[in-house]
Backbone as a ProteinNet text record, in pm:
[ID]
protein_1_A
[PRIMARY]
XXXXXXXXXXXXXXXXXXXXXXXXXXXXXXXXXXXXXXXXXXXXXXXXXXXXXXXXXXXXXXXXXXXXXXXXXXXXXXXXXXXXXXXXXXXXXXXXXXXXXXXXXXXXXXXXXXXXXXXXXXXXXXXXXXXXXXXXXXXXXXXXXXXXXXXXXXXXXXXXXXXXXXXXXXXXXXXXXXXXXXXXXXXXXXXXXXXXXXXXXXXXXXXXXXXXXXXXXXXXXXXXXXXXXXXXXXXXXXXXXXXXXXXXXXXXXXXXXXXXXXXXXXXXXXXXXXXXXXXXXXX
[TERTIARY]
88.1	6.1	98.8	101.1	157.4	145.6	254.2	272.4	199.9	171.9	90.2	-58.3	-96.4	-253.6	-358.9	-439.1	-509.7	-614.1	-622.3	-699.5	-806.8	-892.6	-1023.5	-999.1	-907.8	-894.6	-879	-822.3	-806.9	-916.7	-1014.2	-1143.5	-1271.6	-1348.7	-1513.1	-1572.9	-1525.1	-1544.1	-1688.4	-1703.1	-1836	-1954.9	-1984.1	-2105.5	-2213.3	-2329.2	-2441.7	-2496.2	-2553.6	-2632.6	-2755.6	-2805.7	-2890.9	-3003.9	-3067.1	-3184.9	-3151.9	-3035.6	-3031.9	-2944.9	-3017.5	-2969.2	-2936.7	-2937.7	-2925.7	-2778.6	-2724.7	-2585.6	-2626.2	-2680	-2757.3	-2779	-2649.9	-2702	-2795.6	-2871.5	-2940.9	-2842.5	-2935.7	-2834.2	-2873.3	-2782.1	-2844.7	-2858.9	-2802.8	-2836.6	-2697.5	-2643.7	-2542.9	-2521	-2421.7	-2423.7	-2292.4	-2291.5	-2212.8	-2123.3	-2176.5	-2061.2	-1942.2	-2010.7	-1893.7	-1780.4	-1781.9	-1717.2	-1640.3	-1682.2	-1622.7	-1464.5	-1390.8	-1263.4	-1275.1	-1194.7	-1198.2	-1130.2	-1223.8	-1157.2	-981.5	-981.9	-817.6	-738.5	-742.5	-676	-624.7	-714.6	-700.2	-551.7	-466.5	-315.2	-219.6	-277.5	-167.4	-48.4	55.5	180	190.9	198.3	180	330.8	333.9	471.3	539	675.4	701.5	712.4	739.5	747.8	848.3	983.8	1123.5	1064.7	1018.4	976.1	917.9	815.9	721.8	803.5	873.2	948.9	1084	1094.1	1240.8	1145.4	1033.5	941.1	923.1	869.6	819.5	942.6	1105.9	1180.9	1221	1233.1	1233.6	1142.6	1025.4	906.1	920.1	939.5	1006.3	1138	1200	1314.1	1247.9	1160.7	1119.3	1053.9	949.1	878.7	981.7	1083.3	1156.1	1226	1271.8	1312.8	1202.8	1122.2	966.3	934.8	963.6	929.4	1048.4	1140.7	1227.6	1142.8	1082.3	973.5	880.1	848	815.7	667.9	590.3	449.9	343.2	346	274.6	264	386.4	349.8	297.7	331.2	219.2	88.8	50.8	-109.6	-133.5	-72.9	-123.4	-125.5	-58.3	-83.1	-160.2	-212.4	-294.1	-456	-427.8	-565.1	-594.3	-479.6	-511.3	-588.8	-508.9	-561.6	-706.3	-750	-916.5	-983.2	-960.3	-982.7	-1034.8	-916.9	-879.7	-994.3	-1040.7	-1067.7	-1236.6	-1279	-1383.1	-1440.6	-1357.9	-1380.9	-1434.5	-1411.6	-1457.9	-1610.6	-1686.9	-1820.7	-1833.1	-1834.3	-1812.3	-1932	-2024.1	-2168.1	-2278	-2370.2	-2520.7	-2585	-2580.4	-2577	-2581.5	-2706.8	-2694.2	-2587.6	-2589.5	-2486	-2341.5	-2306.6	-2168.9	-2163.6	-2269.7	-2279.1	-2199.3	-2283	-2283.5	-2126.4	-2086.4	-1942.4	-1843.8	-1862.3	-1749.8	-1732	-1874.6	-1867.8	-1790	-1804.4	-1742.7	-1607.4	-1555.7	-1416.4	-1334.5	-1439.9	-1367.7	-1350.7	-1429	-1453.6	-1338.7	-1285.4	-1227.2	-1089.6	-1101.4	-923.3	-909.5	-990.2	-975.1	-925.4	-1032.3	-955	-802.5	-794.4	-632.4	-535	-577	-487.1	-445.8	-586.6	-569.2	-502	-512.1	-458.9	-303.5	-308.3	-144.4	-57.2	-117.6	-60.5	-32.2	-114.9	-116.6	6.6	-1.9	121.3	264	239.3	388.8	465.2	368.7	394.6	517.1	632.5	751.6	834.8	822.1	905.9	941.9	1053.2	1144.8	1055.6	1080.9	1025.6	1056.1	1178	1260	1232.4	1205.1	1219.9	1338.6	1349.6	1493.7	1536.3	1487.8	1505.5	1576	1533.5	1571.3	1749	1785	1923.1	2006.8	1933.7	1969.4	2036.6	1986.4	2003.4	1953.9	1857	1812.2	1943.8	2001.8	2076.1	1972.4	1993.5	1931.6	1975.2	1913.6	1918.9	2031.3	2131	2188.1	2136.1	2078.1	2022	2153.8	2153.5	2247.9	2230.2	2349.2	2347.7	2223	2142.2	2011.9	2016.2	2110.9	2158.9	2129	2107.6	2108.8	2227.7	2210.4	2367.1	2359.2	2487.6	2529.7	2628.8	2618.8	2723.3	2769.6	2939.1	2984.8	2964.5	2988.8	2961.1	2964.7	3122.4	3163.9	3167	3101.1	3080	3207	3265.1	3324.2	3267.6	3276.9	3226.2	3232.2	3317.6	3339.8	3250.4	3223	3131.8	2991.6	2957.1	2825.1	2797.8	2914.3	2901	2865	2904.7	2972.6	2776.4	2731.4	2615.5	2483.7	2474.1	2383	2418.6	2518.9	2513.1	2473.4	2509.4	2417.2	2248.4	2199.2	2072.9	2032.4	2082.6	2042.5	1988.3	2118.3	2105.3	1968.1	1977.3	1845.3	1719.3	1684.7	1596.1	1536.5	1655	1616.4	1591.9	1661.1	1602.3	1483.4	1440	1304.8	1182.3	1256.3	1155.8	1103.1	1230.8	1218.3	1123.3	1183.8	1086.8	911.9	910.9	756.8	722	780	703.1	670	754.8	723.8	646.5	636.3	490.5	356.2	397.9	254.7	212.1	298.2	297.3	237.5	253.6	211.3	88.7	58.7	-86.3	-167.8	-123.3	-264.2	-243.4	-100.8	-122.6	-125.3	-182.4	-204.9	-281.4	-413.8	-468.4	-520.2	-552.3	-597.1	-469.9	-356	-247.2	-191	-214	-192.1	-280.6	-414.3	-518.3	-456.8	-429	-339.7	-223.8	-154.4	-25	-75.9	-144.2	-220.9	-284.7	-352	-419.6	-344.7	-200.6	-105.2	-28.2	-13.4	49.8	-14.9	-155.1	-248	-238.1	-259.1	-232.6	-125	-15.7	119.8	136.5	56.2	64.6	-21.2	-136.7	-262.1	-290.6	-245	-254.1	-121.3	-15.3	112.4	158.3	310	323.1	327.9	298	299.4	151.4	67.6	-82.7	-79.9	-14.3	-60.1	49	143.6	276.9	158.9	139.4	69.7	-75.4	-130.9	-288	-251.5	-158.4	-138.5	-90	15.6	103.7	62.9	-24.8	-92.6	-175.6	-228	-352.5	-303.5	-220.5	-151.2	-70.8	2.8	87.5	40.3	-109.2	-224.8	-166.7	-191.7	-110.4	-2.1	64.1	220.3	277.6	374.4	445.4	584.4	684.1	831.2	848.6	852.6	907.5	865.5	745.4	638.9	700.4	741.5	771.9	905.3	1021.9	1151.9	1134.4	1067.2	1062.1	931.4	874.2	789.8	672.2	620.3	494.1	394.6	281	160	32.3	-25.6	-153.4	-277.6	-371.2	-480.1	-595.1	-703.7	-825	-902	-920.2	-999.4	-1067.8	-1148.5	-1241.9	-1193	-1064.4	-1040.7	-1116.6	-1174.7	-1158.7	-1079.4	-1103.8	-982.7	-952.2	-813.7	-805.1	-859.3	-906.1	-951	-872.8	-910.4	-850.9	-871.9	-1038.1	-1049.4	-1022.7	-1010.4	-919.1	-777.7	-703	-587.7	-588.5	-677.9	-663.6	-703.6	-836	-828.3	-721.9	-624.2	-558.3	-453.9	-397.2	-326.3	-367.7	-489.4	-537.3	-494.4	-490.4	-455.7	-313.2	-246.9	-99	-86.5	-185.2	-226.7	-266.5	-339.9	-400.3	-257.1	-155.1	-97.4	10.4	29.4	116.6	33.6	-68	-199.9	-178.1	-165.3	-150.2	-1.4	89.4	239.5	303.3	258.4	300.5	278.7	191.6	130.6	49.2	-29.8	-97.3	-2.5	108.5	211.6	286.5	287.9	352.2	241.5	112.9	40.2	71.3	128	118.1	228.6	291.4	395.5	325.7	211.9	105.3	-1.8	-81.8	-185.1	-150.3	-247.8	-245.8	-212.9	-288.2	-296.6	-192.1	-104.1	-36.6	-78.2	-196.5	-245.2	-219.6	-179	-157.1	-260.8	-239.9	-379.4	-449.1	-353.5	-407.6	-464.1	-426.9	-472.9	-620.8	-647.8	-775.3	-877.4	-794.4	-895.9	-943.2	-858	-903.3	-950.7	-956.7	-971.2	-906.2	-768.7	-636.9	-540.9	-454.4	-356.8	-243.9	-146.2	2.3	47.9	45.9	109.7	246.1	281.2	403.4	372.7	332.4	299.7	411.1	383.1	472.1	539.9
-104.3	11.9	129.6	211.1	323	403.5	493.7	530.8	681.5	746.6	863.7	832.4	692.1	655.5	753.5	836.7	884.8	785.7	801.4	737.4	698.4	798.2	742.8	657.5	626.7	510.5	402.1	366.1	244.7	154	185.8	98.7	161.1	137.6	157.7	100.5	192.6	127.7	83.7	18.3	-9.6	59.3	-95.8	-74.7	-94.7	18.7	4.6	-126.6	-149	-264.2	-314	-425.2	-428.3	-344.8	-308.8	-212.8	-68.7	-49	82.6	193.6	259.6	326.1	436.9	525.6	657.2	654.6	766.6	792.4	772.4	850	852.1	715	718.7	587.8	542	438.3	473.9	474.8	537.2	526.3	463.4	424.7	323.2	193.5	164.6	22.9	-27.6	-154.6	-213.1	-190.8	-157.4	-106.2	-158.7	-292	-359.7	-255.4	-182.1	-124.8	-39.4	2.1	80.3	-41	-158.7	-266.2	-330.4	-291.5	-369.3	-319	-387.9	-370.1	-336.5	-204.5	-184.2	-317.8	-380.5	-489.3	-469.1	-336.5	-334.8	-304	-331.6	-310.3	-426.8	-548.6	-686.5	-713	-820.4	-819.8	-739.4	-580.6	-508.2	-541.8	-514.6	-534.4	-427.3	-493.7	-410.9	-339.4	-230	-205.4	-299.6	-319.3	-407.8	-332	-429	-327.2	-266.9	-309.2	-193.1	-79.8	-59.2	46	155.9	66	176.5	199.2	153.3	198.5	292.8	297.9	358.7	534.2	503.2	634.3	715.8	624.8	704.4	763.2	685.8	766.4	887.2	880	1000.7	1099.6	1078.6	1164.6	1257.7	1138.5	1204.7	1348.5	1259.5	1416.9	1513.2	1522.9	1648.9	1700.1	1639	1710.6	1764.2	1705	1782.2	1875.1	1893.2	2008	2129	2068.9	2188.9	2239.2	2155.9	2210.5	2319.5	2356.5	2469.5	2585.3	2587.1	2690.5	2755.2	2885.6	2927.9	2868.9	2923.5	2897.3	2973.8	3073.2	3110.3	3075	3011.8	2923	2803	2772.7	2612.5	2686	2786.6	2819	2837.4	2928	2927.1	2812.2	2704.4	2559.1	2470	2488.2	2436.1	2502.5	2599.6	2696.7	2661.8	2644.8	2575.9	2460.9	2337.2	2213.9	2222.1	2297.9	2300.6	2347.6	2439.9	2481.4	2374.1	2339.4	2209.3	2108.9	2049.6	1939.8	1986.8	2105.9	2152.1	2203.7	2178.6	2201.6	2063.9	1974.9	1846.2	1784.7	1778.8	1724.1	1576.2	1519.4	1376	1338.1	1431.9	1354.8	1445	1403.7	1510.3	1532.2	1442.3	1548.8	1670.5	1760.5	1892.9	1895.7	1804.8	1789.9	1833.4	1757.8	1793.2	1913.9	1974.3	2055	2213.9	2181.7	2289.3	2285.9	2123.2	2118.8	2145.1	2115.5	2145.1	2323.1	2390.2	2539.5	2601.5	2532.2	2573.5	2524.6	2437.1	2425.7	2511.1	2590	2668.2	2798.6	2824	2981.1	2961.4	2865.2	2820.3	2847.9	2751.8	2765.2	2935.8	2988	3151	3182.3	3201.8	3273.9	3242.1	3130.5	3065.1	3138.2	3146.8	3187.5	3334.3	3416.7	3576.6	3594.3	3529.3	3543	3519.5	3438.5	3364.2	3445	3460.8	3597.5	3716.5	3769.2	3909.8	3886.1	3761	3726.5	3692.5	3665.2	3638.5	3773.2	3865.7	3992.7	4022.6	4096.8	4139.1	4022.2	3898.5	3851.6	3712.8	3657.1	3539.4	3440.4	3375.3	3241.5	3146.1	3126.6	3012.6	3076	2972.6	2992.6	3068.6	3154.2	3215.5	3118.2	3020.7	2936.2	2820.2	2784.4	2670.2	2645.1	2761.4	2772.4	2834.8	2879.1	2953.9	3073.9	3172.9	3254.7	3403.1	3402.7	3491.2	3484.1	3578.6	3567.8	3646.1	3549	3616.9	3735.6	3825.2	3926.7	3892.1	3939.8	3907.2	4001.6	3918.8	3947.2	3975.6	4144.3	4186.7	4060.9	4132.3	4060.8	4115.5	4002.3	4043.1	3987.7	3982.6	3922.1	4053.4	4050.3	4186.9	4247.1	4424.4	4484	4514.7	4488.4	4509.5	4623.2	4691.5	4771.9	4775.6	4781.7	4783.2	4889.4	4830.8	4931.2	5049.7	5083.9	5263.2	5229.4	5256	5265.3	5394.7	5349.4	5459.5	5513.7	5682.3	5662.2	5637.2	5505	5401.5	5320.3	5273.2	5192.3	5231.1	5320.8	5367.5	5400.9	5425.2	5480.1	5322.3	5193	5070.9	5017	5056	5006.9	5057.1	5195	5270.6	5255.1	5187.4	5143.8	5043.9	4913.2	4804.3	4813.8	4880.9	4890.3	4957.4	5039.5	5124.5	5026.3	4934	4810.3	4731.3	4688.8	4619.5	4692.2	4768.5	4841	4887.7	4907.1	4918.5	4804.9	4714.1	4530.5	4468	4512.6	4481	4565	4725.1	4776.6	4723.4	4697.3	4630.6	4514.8	4436.5	4264.4	4333.7	4384.4	4446.4	4478.9	4580.5	4651.5	4541.7	4446.4	4328.3	4243.3	4206.7	4122	4204.1	4371.2	4449.5	4436.6	4464.9	4444.1	4293.4	4180.7	4061	4053.2	4117.5	4055	4167.7	4307	4373.3	4398.8	4424.8	4482.1	4391.3	4428.7	4326.7	4203.2	4261.5	4149.5	4039.9	4103.9	4034.1	3953	4005.8	3933.2	3829.5	3863.3	3738.7	3629.6	3669.8	3528.3	3481.7	3521.6	3450.2	3377.3	3450.1	3367.9	3261.5	3246.3	3135.6	3037.8	3123.6	2987.2	2907.9	2955.5	2927.1	2825.9	2870.1	2785.9	2636.1	2664.7	2551.8	2454.8	2492.4	2408.8	2363.8	2382.9	2350.4	2238.1	2252.2	2116.8	2007	2078.1	1966.7	1923.1	1969.2	1943.7	1921.4	2012.3	1965.1	1956.8	1941.8	1954.3	1847.3	1718.7	1581.7	1585.7	1638.1	1651.2	1732.6	1851.4	1920.2	1846.1	1816.6	1745.8	1628.4	1515	1356.9	1414.3	1527.1	1561.3	1632.8	1677.1	1800.8	1716.8	1659.6	1603.4	1456.3	1390.7	1312.1	1331.2	1444.8	1523.5	1543.5	1646.3	1727.3	1611.8	1546.8	1430.3	1309.7	1342.3	1207.6	1093.4	1089.2	960.2	933.3	1038	1037.1	1101.6	1072.5	1194.4	1194.8	1273.3	1307.7	1133.7	1065.3	974.7	850.5	858.3	752.9	785.9	934.6	942.8	884.1	902	859.9	696.6	654.1	502.8	422	545.9	474.5	433.2	436.5	390.3	468.5	466.6	554.3	490.5	545.8	513.8	542.4	444.2	444	374.9	450.4	392.9	266.9	167.1	14.7	5.2	130.2	136.8	199.7	221	302.3	443	513.4	636.6	742.6	845.5	919.9	997.6	984.6	1013.7	1155.8	1171.1	1318.8	1338.6	1493	1552.7	1468	1467.4	1383.5	1233.3	1184.1	1014.1	1092.3	1147.6	1192.3	1206.5	1273	1316.5	1241.7	1146.6	1044.2	937.8	891.4	800.8	874.3	1002.9	1068.7	1018.5	1062.1	1023	874	792.8	623	602.2	700.1	708.2	713.6	823.2	826.5	676.2	625	493	408.4	400.9	306.1	360.5	444.4	454.2	421.7	425.4	398.2	275.9	190.4	20.1	-13.1	69.1	47.3	27.2	36.7	29.7	-93.9	-177.5	-304.3	-261.1	-130	-144.3	-100	-58.3	1	-154.1	-261.6	-427	-462.3	-490.8	-541.2	-589.3	-496.7	-521	-626.8	-655.9	-759	-904.6	-910.5	-1024.9	-1022.2	-902.1	-878.3	-956.1	-1017.3	-1025.3	-929.2	-819.2	-704.1	-582.2	-631.3	-528.5	-377.3	-395	-285.5	-274.3	-127.9	-140.5	-56.3	-24.5	14.2	141.7	249.7	359.6	338.3	237.5	207.7	128.3	33.8	-36	98.4	191.2	286.3	375.6	388.7	483.3	399.9	265.6	196.7	214.7	228.3	197.5	92.9	116.8	34.1	90.6	58.1	114	8.7	78.3	-17.2	32.8	-22.7	-12.7	6.4	82.2	124.4	64.9	-3	-48.9	47.7
-13.2	19	1.9	-107	-104.8	76.2	59.7	221.2	161.2	51	55.6	31.5	38.5	21.1	123.7	97.1	169.1	250.8	406.9	496.7	465.7	372.2	349.2	221.2	166.6	14.6	115	233.4	279.5	269.9	271.3	248.5	312.7	253.7	272.5	402.7	528	652.1	645.9	665.3	713.1	616.5	551.9	468	602.7	560	633	611.6	746.1	757.5	645.2	606.2	529.7	544.6	467.9	509.5	564.4	559.9	639.9	503.2	439.1	323.7	381.7	450.9	539.2	568.8	539.5	617.3	765.1	831.1	965.6	1012	1132.5	1239.3	1333.1	1342.1	1485	1606.9	1709.6	1813.1	1971.3	2044.2	2138	2098.8	1983.7	1960.2	1899	1882.4	1868	1712.9	1644.1	1523.9	1473.1	1360.7	1306.2	1236.8	1183.4	1063.2	1201.5	1303.6	1412.3	1412	1419.4	1440.2	1356.4	1237.4	1151.8	1095.9	1061.6	1012.8	855.9	818.5	668.3	595.1	491.1	397.1	378.5	314.7	263.5	355.6	487.3	606.8	620.4	581.6	614.9	539.3	621.2	568.7	565.6	574.2	603.7	707.5	658	751.4	919.3	1006.4	1109.7	1160.9	1257	1276.7	1377.2	1356.2	1477.2	1595	1705.3	1829.3	1883.4	1805.7	1802.4	1744.4	1602.6	1549.6	1597.5	1680.7	1798.9	1882.4	1953.9	2043.5	2032.4	1907.1	1867.5	1850.8	1742.2	1703	1833.8	1948.7	2075.4	2171.1	2161.7	2175.8	2126.8	1964.8	1892.3	1962.1	1973.5	1974.1	2132.6	2201.7	2362	2352	2287	2269.4	2211.5	2106.7	2017.2	2150.6	2243.4	2317	2452.8	2503.2	2570.2	2509.8	2344.2	2312.5	2303.3	2280.1	2286.5	2426.3	2530	2666.1	2704.7	2630.8	2643.5	2595.5	2527.1	2503.1	2588.2	2584	2694.3	2714.2	2823.4	2843.2	2733.3	2723.2	2620.3	2495.1	2452.7	2328.6	2351.1	2443.6	2465.3	2441.8	2525.8	2529.4	2410	2305.2	2143.9	2104.2	2113.1	2067.5	2143	2231	2315.8	2250.5	2241.7	2190.9	2053.9	1959	1861	1854.4	1956.6	1949.5	1987.8	2080.4	2102.5	1992.2	1934.1	1795.8	1664.3	1699.9	1562.9	1632.3	1746.1	1805.2	1755.7	1771.3	1718.7	1597	1521.4	1382.7	1304.5	1379	1301.4	1318.4	1267.7	1314.5	1370.6	1467	1513.1	1501.1	1557	1529.4	1498.1	1462.2	1466.2	1568.5	1685.8	1820.4	1838.9	1890.6	1933	2045.3	2146.6	2261.9	2201.9	2091.6	2022.3	1972.4	1858.2	1859.8	1927.7	2038.8	2157.5	2200.8	2199	2292.6	2203.2	2030	1964.2	1957.4	1970.1	1930.3	2069.8	2177.8	2308.3	2303.2	2237.2	2166.6	2144.6	2032.5	1915.9	1990.6	2061.9	2155.2	2254.6	2332.9	2449.3	2364.6	2243.7	2194.4	2121.5	2079.4	2038	2159	2311.4	2426.2	2437.9	2427.7	2523.9	2394.9	2254.2	2219	2186.7	2195.9	2215.7	2375.9	2486	2590.4	2590.7	2537.7	2544.9	2434.6	2285.7	2214.3	2288.5	2360.7	2460.8	2537.5	2582.9	2752.5	2650.9	2548.9	2433.5	2369.4	2369.6	2304.6	2369.8	2297	2333.9	2426.6	2441	2566.4	2455.6	2537.7	2436.5	2442.2	2313.7	2326.5	2370.1	2417.7	2527.4	2656.5	2753.1	2871.2	2935.3	3013.8	3053.3	3163.2	3192.5	3314.5	3251.7	3139	3060.5	3094.3	3025.4	3027.1	3100.9	3225.2	3339.2	3270.8	3163.5	3123.6	3196.9	3287.9	3388.1	3509.2	3503.5	3643.9	3792.7	3885	4023.7	4063.3	4100.7	4158	4319.7	4339.8	4427.4	4576.4	4684.6	4795.2	4860.9	4942.7	5040.2	5149.5	5239.8	5378.9	5465.1	5482.5	5590.5	5703.7	5773.5	5882.7	5998	6118.6	6209.9	6202.8	6232.4	6225.6	6385.6	6432.1	6557.8	6554.8	6681.2	6681	6823.2	6809.7	6933.2	7053.2	7148	7284.7	7283.3	7226.1	7177.5	7013.1	6953.5	6791.4	6751.1	6669.1	6592.3	6486.4	6436.5	6316	6208.4	6183.3	6052.6	6077.3	6223.2	6248.9	6232.2	6260.3	6227.8	6090	6016.8	5872.1	5790.7	5824	5794.3	5803.6	5969.3	5998.1	5917.7	5889.6	5783.2	5639.5	5612.3	5462.3	5440.3	5546.6	5534.7	5585.2	5644.5	5625.4	5578.4	5499.1	5388.5	5224.2	5256.2	5117.5	5153.1	5288.4	5323.8	5311	5331.3	5287.4	5178.8	5080.9	4934.4	4885.6	4915.2	4873.9	4892.1	5035.6	5067.3	5016.8	4993.5	4921.7	4789.2	4682.2	4562.3	4568.4	4659.7	4660.4	4675.4	4800	4800.4	4687	4609.5	4496.1	4366.9	4412.4	4284	4325.1	4458.1	4485.5	4515.5	4499.4	4477.9	4313.5	4254.9	4116.4	4072.5	4138.5	4077.9	4143.2	4256.6	4301.6	4232.3	4228.9	4213.6	4048.6	3978.4	3831.1	3741.4	3631.3	3526	3535.6	3598.3	3623	3510.3	3401.3	3277.9	3209.6	3259	3203.8	3268.2	3415.6	3496.1	3454.1	3460.9	3405.1	3268.3	3209	3080.8	3109.5	3201.7	3260.9	3292	3423.6	3494.8	3395	3301.8	3229.2	3122.2	3044	2998.1	3082.5	3205	3298.5	3361.7	3385.9	3395.4	3281.3	3146.7	3039.7	3033.2	3047.7	3069.8	3133.2	3237.8	3351.1	3313.6	3269.2	3272.2	3122.9	3017.7	2871.2	2832.7	2878.7	2867.7	2694.1	2676.4	2549.8	2461.1	2552.6	2494.7	2445.6	2498.3	2447.4	2314.9	2312.6	2206.7	2094.5	2156.4	2022	1946.3	2059.1	1990.6	1894.6	1949	1876.7	1772.4	1755.8	1616.2	1516.7	1576.5	1483.4	1413	1482.7	1435.3	1300.9	1341.6	1271.2	1141.9	1163.6	1044	986.1	1020.1	955.2	899.9	887.2	893.8	916.9	1049.3	1146.8	1161.9	1177.2	1162.7	1305.7	1358.5	1435.7	1366.1	1433.6	1383.8	1388.2	1503.2	1511.3	1416.6	1425.6	1300.1	1144.7	1129.9	1005.6	965.8	1047.8	1022.4	1026.1	1102.5	1135.2	1005	914.7	828.5	882.5	981.5	1010.1	1021.4	1101.9	1037.5	1113.4	1207.8	1266.5	1161.2	1174.4	1106.9	1166.2	1155.7	1190.3	1166.2	1240.6	1203.8	1076.7	1096.4	972.3	858.9	845.3	724.4	684.1	801.1	747.7	797.2	756.5	789.5	932.8	986.4	1142.4	1158.7	1252.9	1328.2	1403	1443.2	1528.6	1688.1	1675.6	1807.2	1833.8	1679.1	1748.3	1773.3	1766.8	1731.8	1922.3	1958.4	2099.3	2216.6	2135.2	2224.1	2252.3	2147.2	2142.3	2255.9	2220.6	2350	2473.6	2493.4	2629.9	2664.7	2567.4	2572.7	2658.7	2637.1	2668.8	2833.1	2897.1	3060.3	3108.3	3032.1	3050.5	3088.6	2969.8	2987.2	3075.1	3150.5	3236.1	3387.4	3374.9	3463.1	3534.5	3408.8	3430.7	3453.6	3450.9	3508.1	3403.7	3278.6	3148.3	3087.7	3165.4	3106.4	2971.8	2981	2852.9	2721.9	2756.1	2629.9	2622.8	2698.8	2670.8	2577.1	2605	2531.9	2365.1	2334.8	2184.6	2171.3	2250.1	2214.4	2234.6	2283	2267.7	2208.9	2187.4	2117.4	1949.5	1892.9	1773.4	1644.6	1680.1	1598.5	1654.3	1726.7	1818.7	1839.9	1910.3	1947.3	2096.5	2142.4	2272.6	2357.5	2445.1	2497.5	2425.1	2389.7	2302.3	2184.5	2180.9	2008.4	2037.9	2154.4	2184.1	2212	2274.8	2331.1	2174.9	2124.8	1994.6	1864.4	1865.8	1752.2	1626.2	1681.1	1588.6	1547.4	1442.8	1441.7	1430.7	1392.9	1365.8	1263.1	1144.9	990.8	993.9	865.4	800.6	657	607.3	443.4	375.5	264.2	155.7	98.8
[MASK]
+++++++++++++++++++++++++++++++++++++++++++++++++++++++++++++++++++++++++++++++++++++++++++++++++++++++++++++++++++++++++++++++++++++++++++++++++++++++++++++++++++++++++++++++++++++++++++++++++++++++++++++++++++++++++++++++++++++++++++++++++++++++++++++++++++++++++++++++++++++++++++

């Protein structure tokens, strides 16, 4: 199978059951079409375990490099991810319509706030390479005078006290600005920081690259492997997002969820089982 074969052409997933001519499928009943494997996928070569491990190692290196970028950059890409998730019509249900517009709105808000926070700021985190020198604090120990201080002792004591007062004034002003000033920018910073810890570079990376590279990440592109849906349909942003969530499940199972590809007949790790995908080696 050529490497550039569109996912849509891998097979007509799912021929509707007999008597069902409408594209709309019934809800709340077992649908054989959703369980069917695309005929053209049968017999396709699967990626070997070592290829998947090597691709993951490459992807982790890429994520480590991306983590050196500042949090607003992560906020921009997180907003883009949310917006992308909302652009795909996954269902005709009204609930999904509300959710998808909510995702688009949330993505737009995160992008605007992160863009405002990024304006005039470096793209790389200053602490990533210890580029920002910390301000040296003066000696804040108590100042003692001898019983009969000389003029030199008094001048030295006054100099040390003045340095301590100036330092504490600067610290107090910085804390005051942090608490009171630029509240909307602080909201953007907190939002971006929160996205960094909860969604993170891994979520952004695996979701966007798998979608934009049509089932590939940088590691899979180098190892010439590809994620495809079992039903042969094109991989969507939501598919990539759900599959990325499977990595968390794999970690929660003590890596056993990842190791199952060693004995699973279709080499499906836990993220593949959750998302209904397999990793193949196109010819």
